C-alpha angles and dihedrals in degrees: 000000000000114000135197122197114196115215145053109232143090089281094056093046086053091049090050093046092053094041090050091060092061120098087212091069115088105169124011126203131179125194117236093341129170143244089289098050089046090067090058108024145020112275115216119200096230129125117240093238096046095102097177094051087047088052094052090049093050092050095044093046097042089236113193098179133035119194113194115212108181130050099233096077093045094051087047090054106252090155089052089048093059092045090054097047117084091212094048105034094097093049110105116235123197105209134068127275119258096266093056093039087067083084085082099019094065127030090202092052090052094048091049091050091051093048092048092052098041092244110161113250141138121289113258152170132197132218144186131203089269090068104028090131089061088052090056089052091050092053088053089061094056132081117235141296096061120210116211118183129188106231096224137051109298099167091261093302101092097093120092125187112190135177102199118074094212090049090049090052089048094051091047087055091047091050099043104031105025094038094234091176096028115229092352091072102045080107126032129196115212113196138174116269114252113210114212144076121302132226137162129235121200124207132189116210134176090191093267108047135021140209123201119224124203121295121246138187123216133194115227105178122090094220131070115259087035095286133140131031126348117257136184088269133302099207146334142217131206133224100026106231097217095052099099123189089258090052093047091051088054090051090051097044099039103034115012099047096043090047094054092040089048092054088054094047092047091047093238107156110223131179109158145045127330112202109196116196106209139180125205107226107185101317095329132095121227130181119246096175145333123233119194097219139038117295124246120249090014093069087061091064100031102050095044086061094052112100098179117096101264094207090058087050092052092048088050090052093049091047095045092239097116092124088069093058123092113213111216120196131198108240093217120098119247127204135181135201121201120220110208136188116261110267097026131169086033124039115338138166126246134205098057113150117248117215134184101035092122091055094061109108106156099045139049114244113211116191120221118157094019134107139178115256124177093336095311129094113240138179117266102164149032096261104045109172141005116212111205126189137175124226141164085247132021088248094059091046091051090050090054093050091051093049089051091050090060087072094052129083147171130154113283091004111174134182136165112259094201108062107151093021094133097049 
């Protein structure tokens, strides 16, 4: 079959890498792709929310299956667009319809969903600029730190965790009244702070049944020891060493099952990935957030551990026969370290030549913010490459990734040297 992956990051390169291994894949396209996907697929210069251009590409290239990488096209209704179009309605799309994508598109929607289906999460209230004073009073009832979340999509940067009450009030005003995150913060969710260690759970669903993929833990902060600004993710580890069988059973019974059942009860059509951001509080899991696609850089450690043919899995999801599929997982640990541009997540320069990629033998290099320019691979984004390795333990895998990184270079290259430090 002919397959199109939408997106341009490390997640999409990993999808392409895994799909290209399948005998079920005839021709593979990525839109817009990057320098990594260019080596294993045909890149198409199309934006992920340009639905008309996507339609033209699907028709011209006889695409049978579309895998949606990022959240924006899902929230904007790319799956619904396919279902409404006579020429596209028989093309399979991996990713939920817009109504269900609100689980990521709106923090308030997600919170209301969790409350409705008794899914454990932090207590919360939401506010707009019309009741900002009530927001101040709600903050006064909470113990620090204070958690403020822009309701809409803010490219992973719309969550603030603050220790000072006055600073929290100031940021609430900045988000609601001064539009700090634009449209995304016209509504803000304030919730109680949950103290614990975070991890992510990944679920495949065809709308009827589900399969659970390996857990992963990512590292969001730019600085070592989890300090500094939030990023899109600086590295990840899978499996998560502290996630015992007993704890994983709790996640499945208290969170995964009620989530999938809740989608059915609420008539939210869902064929795709559910990414559940969790926190372990004491011995119990609670949900921090839902995402309606795979995480990045977690994809770069979860998919390399999947032994099952990914295209067969996608076909089963599209046909609602997921219950017939056996998911086989590599017992080895996988870790990834993200190389980023100097200055990221704030201002950074692009166009820096990347050298040494061809010398890497013991790791997999997944390109993210990198493109081919005049025969050279150059930086094009903040997060540039993810270096993934296998090992008997996560320590062994991390060591391999760091050894591989020694062969890579671009001007002002930065990476965290402590991924996995808290495990």
